[in-house]
N, C-alpha and C positions, 0 to 999 in steps of 0.2 A: 503493499499499499504505500502510496506517496505522500510524503509529510507535507501537510498544509504549512504556509508560512507561520512562524511563531507570533508574529504581530496580529496576523488574523485570528488565529487560535484565541490569543488572550482577548480580543474584542468579541469573538463569539462565546467565550465561556461568560464574559460580564453580561452579555445579551440574552443568550439562549439559556444559560443554566442559572447564573446567580439573578437574573432576572425572570425567572420562569414563574408562571402563575401559582404553581404548587407550594412556592416559599409562603404564600399567604397562609398555609394551613399550619406553619411551624410555630414553635412558641414565640414570645414576644423578643426574647434575646436574640434567638436564631435568624429571626426576621431582621434584627438591626444588623447582623454580623453581614448577612447576604446582602444588605442594602449597602453597607459600606464597600463590600466586595465589587458589586455592581458599578459603585460610583469611582472606583479607584482610578486615579490619572484621568479625571475629567472635571468639567467645570462643577459637578455636583458636590464636590469637595471644597475646592478652592484652587487659586493659581497665583503664580508668582510673577511679576513684571520686573524683567532685567533689561539692563542697559549697559552699553560698553562704556567704561570710564575713559577712554580715550577721546577727547573733545573733537577730533576731526572726524571721528568715525560714526558715532550716533546709531550704530546699530541695536535695536531692540527685538525682545521676542518675549512669549509667554509660556510658563512652564507649569503643567497642571500638577497639583498636589498629589501623593500618594496616600493611601489610606492607613497604612501602617498597621493595619490589622494583623495579628499573628497568624491568622487563619489564611491570609491571602497568598495564592500562588505567586503572585509579583513582587512582593514586599519581603522584608526580613532579611535580606542578604548582607545589608551593612550593619544592621544589628548583631548578626552572627560573628560579622569580623570583630567588632567592637568588644563581644563577651569572649572570644578566643583571644584576643590580646590580653584581656584581663587575667585570663587563665594561664598563661605564659609564666606570670610571676608566682604562680603556686605550684609548678611542678618541681618536684624534688628528685635528686639521683637515687631512685628506687624502683622497682619493678611494678607495673601496673596491669590490672586484670579486668577483664569483661564479663560481668555476669548478667544474665536476663532472667527476670523473674517474670512468668507467665502465669495465667489463670486457667483452671479446666473449663473446657467449652460449657459446661453444665451451669457455670456461674455468670456467663455473659448477659443472659437476659436480666439477670438481678442487679448487675453492675450498670447495665443501660437505664433501669429505673432508679437507681440510687447511685450517680455518677460521683458525686463530689464525696459523698461519705465512704464508698468503697475505692475510690481513686486514691484518697488518703490513706486508707487502709493499707493498699497496695505499696505505697512509699513507705509505710510504718513497718510492715512486715519485712520488706526487703532490708531497711536500715537495721531493724532489731536482729535479723539473722546474721548480716554480716558484722554486727558489733558484738554480738553474744559469741560467735564463734571466734573473733579476734581476741577477745577477752582470755581466751583460754591459751596458756603459755605453750601448750603443745603446737599452736598453729603461729601464735603471734605474741600474745601477752600484752596487747596495747591497743590503743584506738587508732584505726587508720582514717585515711582521708577517703569521701565518697562523693562523687558527684552522679546523681541519678537523673535520669531523663525518662517523662511519661511518653509513650506512644499509644494510640488506641487503634490504629489501622493496619490491615494487611495490606499486601500489594494491590489487591482486587477491591480495595476500600471497605473490605468487610470490618466487623467491629471486633476488634482482636486487642483488648487491652494489656498491656505489659510495660516494665520498666526496664531500662538499661542503665547498668551501674558501672561507673570506672572507680575502681578501688585500689588503693596504693598498697605494695607488699609490706613496706615498713609504717610504723605509727609511733604515737606517743603514749607512755604510759601514764598512771596517776601522779607520778612526780613532775611530769612535763619533760621528759627525756625521751631522745629518739631511740626507738627500738629498730634493729635491721630486720628485714625480712627473713622468714626462715624456711620457705618454700622457693625452690629453686629448680633449674635444669627442666624448665617447662611444664612443672607441675600445676595445677590449678592451686588457687589461694588456699582452699581449704577442699578435703575430699567432696566430691559431688553428692553422695549419699546424704552426708551430715547437712548439707544446705538445703536440701530439698525436704528433709524430716523436719527440721527447725522451722523452716518457712512454712510449711504445711500446719504444723501445730499451733503455731501463732496465729496465723491467718484465721484458721477455723475456731479457735478459742475467742478472738476478738470479734470476729463474725457472729458466733453465738451470743456474745454480750451484747451487740447492737441488736440482735432480734429480741433478746429479753427485755431491753430497755425500750423497745418500741422506736428505734431509731432509723428503721428500714421500713419502704413501703413493700410489702409483700401480698399478693393476692391469696395465697394458700399458706399460712405460716407452718401448718403440720406437714404438708407435703416438703417444705422446704427444710423443715427439720429432719425428715427422712433423707432428703438430698445430702444435708451436710454429713449425716452418718454413713453415707456411702461413700461420699467424697473423702472421708478419714481413712477408708480402706484401700483407697488407690493412691498410685504413685503420681506425685506432682512435678512435673517437668521443669527442671532450672538449667538453662544453658550455661555452663561455666567454661569459658573459652580459654584456650592458651594465652599467657601473658604477651602484652604488646611488645612490639620489636623496640621501642624507644619514643622519646617526646614527639618526634615528627609522626610517628604512626597514629598517638594518642591524639593528636591535635587534628589530624586527617580525619580521624573516625568522628571526633565531636563536630567537627566542621560539617560533616554530612548529615548528623543526626539532631543536633541540638535544637535548631529552629526549623526542623524539617515540617512541612505541611503534608495534609493528606495526599496531596498530588501536586505536581508542578505542571506547568504548561508543556514543559519539554516531553512529557510523557504522552501527551495527548497527539494522535495521529490525524485524526479527522473529526471535524464537527459539521454534520448536515442539518438539515431543517428538521430532523427527527430524532437523530441518534449521536452519539459521541463514543468514539473509539480510542482506546488508550491501551498501552502495553503494560503488563505486570510479569512478575517472576513467578512461575508455578513451582514451589518447593517441593510438591508432591512428585513432581516430574522431573528432578534433576536441575532444578532452578531453570529452566528452559522459558526464555521470554515469549510470551504468547500475547495476541490481541484480545482484548474484551469489548463488545459493543453494548450499550445500553441507551435506553431512551433517554431524553432529556431529565423528564421527572424522576426515573428511577436513580440517575447519576446524582441529581440533587438531592435525593434523600439519604443516598449513602454518603455523600460529603457531609450533609448536617449531623449525620451520626458522630461526626468527629470534632464538633465544636464544643470547646471545652467549657464548663460552668464559669460564669462570670468573675474575672478576678482571680482565676485558679492559678496557682503556680505549677508549671510543668516540669521546671528546672529545680532541683533542690540539692542542696549540700550537706554533709553529715560527718560526725567524727571530727577530726581535727580540722575539717574545711567548713564546720558549721559556723554561721555568720558571726554570732556574738563572740567577739575577740579573736578572730580567725587571723587578722593581720599581726597581731602581737605573737600569737603561736608559730606563724610562719616565719616571722623573724628571729624568734627564738631557736627554730631549728636550723635555721641558716648559721647562727652564730655557733651552735653546738657542732655543726658539721664543717665549720671553716668555710662556707661558701660566702660568695659576694652577697651584698643586701638584697634582697628582693628588687625586681624592677618596679617602679613606681608605676600605678595605674594612671594612665592619662587619657582624655577624651579625645579621639582623633576626628578631626573634621570631616566633614562629608566629601569636599573636594579632594582631600589628601588620600582617603580610603579609595576612591574611585581611581585616583592617579596610581596608586600602588597595586589595584587589582587589574587595571586595564593598559596603564601606561600612557593614559590619555589625560590631558589637563581640561577639565570639563569647564573651568572657569575661564579659559582662553577665548576670545571673540573669533568665532569661525568667518568673519567678514575680513577684519584687518589682521588677524594674526598676532596683533601685538598687545591690545587693551584686554582688560579682564571685565567678563560680565559681572555687575553688581546687581543686588535684589534693590529697586527703588520703590517698590510697593507689593504688598501681600493683600489678597482678597480671601474671604473665606464666603463659602455658600450660607447665608443666615437668612432662614424663613423664605427660601426659595429664590433669593437673590444675591449675586456677589457685592460683598461689602467689604470695605477698605479695613484692615485690622485695626488701624490706628482710630478709625471712627468707633469701632466696637469698643476699644479699650477707653476712649474718652468718655463714651456712653455710660459704660460700667462704673467709671470714676464718678462721674456726675450723679449716678443714681445712688451710689455709696454715700456721697457726699450731702445728698438731700434728706431734709428732715422729715420724720415719719408724720 
């Protein structure tokens, strides 16, 4: 099948999928997300007015705003780059491991109806398992660093919640001292059977508590209790992969998975008047890449399954990388290991990020090739019309100053 031009696919995604009439049947938050995706890079959000700063040139153009939504197939690339830069200063001279915590398919329907509670439990169970096994001196006897990332989709956009965890081989003990890794030569961080058992026991225990305290929406509680009993008897699959080869491999992996959306425009091959065709890896058939064709409505419904709860945090840190006091712990470890001080975290401007990624200076005027394009005005869509941000700011200030 011939690939449609990427720009055409992006436009059709907005028009045919995110603007499909079936979106009216989604919940309020999902509708708002689809609306932002539909408006991305259009006047429906806003526009910058740019002008060349070389007085003899006078070149001007307008640049539409991106929606910035984390579910958008077209946004997030620069946020990912900034996030990766921040993680660079946290890497230490130790082996790093990759563990994936999945759920039995019998639980997927329950998770679908209780996303926030059970996504949180999925994170808690994964971190509990890693911390508990790491506390055992046989495996480490210390607290490792953990970066965990929630994914909800399979390659075919089916609902398949799981978390990817990057775990350091070394860690810090209760005295704050660095403890070297004890597993080497390509072994897993802990025996896989130990991981699976601890993870299953903790998840089911906490799931039972949520049920007892009526924190879950369950159609048939008795049937669900029977399901829990059956799940306790089967093996829960945890993917414990061989250690990463080094920092470059870790960052390459994180770059692919941290800010990943359900699907990107690059995987879409064709959008017709009624269908959309995209590629996916069939893991049940040797990871062969295959095409899948769905109606616009069916695709939109699958996509909607992967919209996260409002303000839900999908990337979390644990162990010595937990946010509270993290920078002090990292600095102390560097001092103990006689390493240079951690690199400071700096916000990289958009233009510099684009220059690093593409080698193109997007601020350079394309007409005179000498001046720089500067924003002289920004407009936001306010109540259906574009309004200068300065006017909105003045209006807001004036309203605050007005007496009641």
